[in-house]
C-alpha positions in Angstrom: -70.9 48.4 -5.5 -72.0 47.6 -9.0 -71.5 44.4 -10.7 -70.4 44.0 -14.3 -72.5 41.7 -16.3 -69.5 39.7 -17.6 -68.1 38.8 -14.2 -69.2 35.5 -12.7 -71.2 35.5 -9.6 -69.3 34.3 -6.5 -70.4 31.0 -5.2 -69.7 29.5 -1.8 -69.6 25.9 -3.0 -66.0 25.9 -4.4 -63.3 24.6 -2.0 -61.0 26.9 -0.2 -57.3 26.6 -1.2 -54.7 27.3 1.4 -51.7 28.8 -0.3 -49.5 28.8 2.9 -49.5 25.0 3.3 -46.8 23.0 1.5 -48.1 20.9 -1.4 -48.3 17.1 -1.0 -46.4 16.4 -4.2 -43.7 18.4 -5.8 -45.0 19.7 -9.2 -42.8 19.0 -12.2 -42.0 22.1 -14.0 -38.9 23.3 -16.0 -38.0 25.5 -13.0 -38.5 22.8 -10.4 -37.9 19.3 -11.8 -38.9 16.3 -9.7 -35.9 15.1 -7.8 -34.9 11.7 -6.5 -32.5 10.7 -3.8 -29.3 9.2 -5.3 -27.1 6.9 -3.3 -23.4 6.6 -4.4 -21.6 3.4 -3.6 -18.1 2.3 -4.1 -18.1 0.3 -7.3 -14.6 -1.1 -7.0 -14.6 -4.6 -5.9 -11.5 -6.0 -4.4 -10.9 -9.5 -3.2 -11.0 -9.9 0.6 -7.4 -11.1 0.8 -4.6 -12.4 -1.4 -4.9 -16.2 -1.9 -2.4 -18.2 0.2 -0.8 -19.7 -2.9 0.0 -16.2 -4.4 1.4 -15.1 -1.1 3.6 -18.2 -0.8 4.8 -18.0 -4.4 5.6 -14.2 -4.1 7.3 -14.7 -0.7 9.5 -17.5 -2.2 10.5 -15.3 -5.1 11.3 -12.4 -2.8 13.3 -14.7 -0.5 15.3 -16.0 -3.4 15.9 -12.4 -4.6 17.2 -11.3 -1.2 19.5 -14.3 -0.9 20.8 -13.7 -4.4 21.5 -10.0 -3.7 23.2 -10.8 -0.4 25.5 -13.4 -2.1 26.1 -11.0 -5.0 24.5 -13.2 -7.6 22.3 -12.4 -10.6 18.6 -12.1 -10.1 16.4 -14.8 -11.8 13.2 -12.6 -11.7 12.8 -9.2 -13.1 12.8 -6.2 -10.7 9.4 -5.1 -12.1 7.9 -8.4 -11.2 9.4 -8.3 -7.7 8.2 -4.7 -7.2 4.7 -5.6 -8.3 4.6 -8.6 -6.0 5.6 -6.5 -3.0 3.1 -3.8 -3.9 0.3 -6.3 -4.1 1.1 -7.8 -0.8 1.5 -4.5 0.9 -1.9 -3.4 -0.4 -3.4 -6.5 1.2 -1.8 -5.7 4.6 0.9 -8.3 4.3 3.7 -5.7 4.7 4.5 -6.7 8.2 5.1 -10.3 7.2 7.4 -9.2 4.3 9.3 -7.0 6.6 9.8 -9.8 9.1 11.0 -12.1 6.3 13.5 -9.4 5.1 14.7 -8.6 8.6 15.3 -12.3 9.4 17.2 -12.9 6.1 19.5 -9.9 6.7 20.0 -10.9 10.4 21.0 -14.5 9.5 23.3 -13.3 6.7 25.1 -10.9 9.1 25.3 -13.5 11.9 26.5 -16.4 9.7 28.3 -15.1 6.6 29.5 -11.6 7.3 30.5 -12.3 10.9 32.6 -15.3 9.9 34.3 -13.3 7.1 35.3 -10.5 9.6 36.5 -13.0 12.2 38.7 -14.7 9.6 40.0 -11.4 8.4 41.0 -10.0 11.8 42.6 -13.3 13.0 46.2 -12.6 14.0 45.9 -8.8 13.5 45.3 -8.0 17.1 47.7 -9.2 19.9 51.3 -10.1 20.1 53.0 -10.1 16.7 50.0 -8.5 15.0 49.9 -5.3 13.0 48.2 -3.3 15.7 44.7 -3.9 14.3 45.3 -2.3 10.9 44.2 -5.4 9.0 41.2 -5.8 11.4 40.1 -2.2 10.6 40.5 -2.7 6.9 38.5 -6.0 7.1 35.7 -4.3 9.0 35.6 -1.4 6.7 35.5 -3.6 3.6 32.7 -5.7 5.1 30.8 -2.6 6.0 31.1 -1.2 2.5 30.0 -4.6 1.0 27.0 -4.7 3.4 25.8 -1.1 2.5 26.2 -1.7 -1.2 24.1 -4.8 -0.9 21.4 -3.0 1.0 21.2 -0.3 -1.7 20.8 -3.1 -4.3 17.5 -4.3 -2.8 14.5 -3.8 -5.1 
C-alpha cells in the first residue's frame, strides 16, 4: 500500500472517540436547540373562602328577597345583584347553606301564611249546610296557583 505525501501519518497518541455512547451535554445547534423543563402552574389565585361578613350580608339580602317575593312585594335589591351574590356563594361551596335557608323560608311561609289562608277559606264549606266543598276546592286551587307563581318569581 502506498502512501501519498500529503496525507498525515497516523499517530497512536490521539484519544479514541466512541460514537455509540451518548454525549454528556446536548449540543446546541439550529436542528437541536438546548431544551429546558418547563413547569406550568395555575396562576389564578382565589381566596380560600368567602369572608363571613360577605356571607352574612348576602344571606340577609337573599332572605329579604325571598320574604318579599312570598308576600308579593317589590324587591329592594336588583336581580343582577342577587344572582351575583348567589353565584359567588355557590362557587365557594356555600350552596347547601343557601338551599337550607330557602327551604326553611318556604316551609315556614307554607306552614304559617298559606295554611291559615286555606283554613279560613274552607271554613263552612264542608259539612252540614256547606256547599259540598266547592268553595274549599276553589280556595285550594287559588292558593296553589299563587304558590306556583311565587316560586317562578324567585331569582
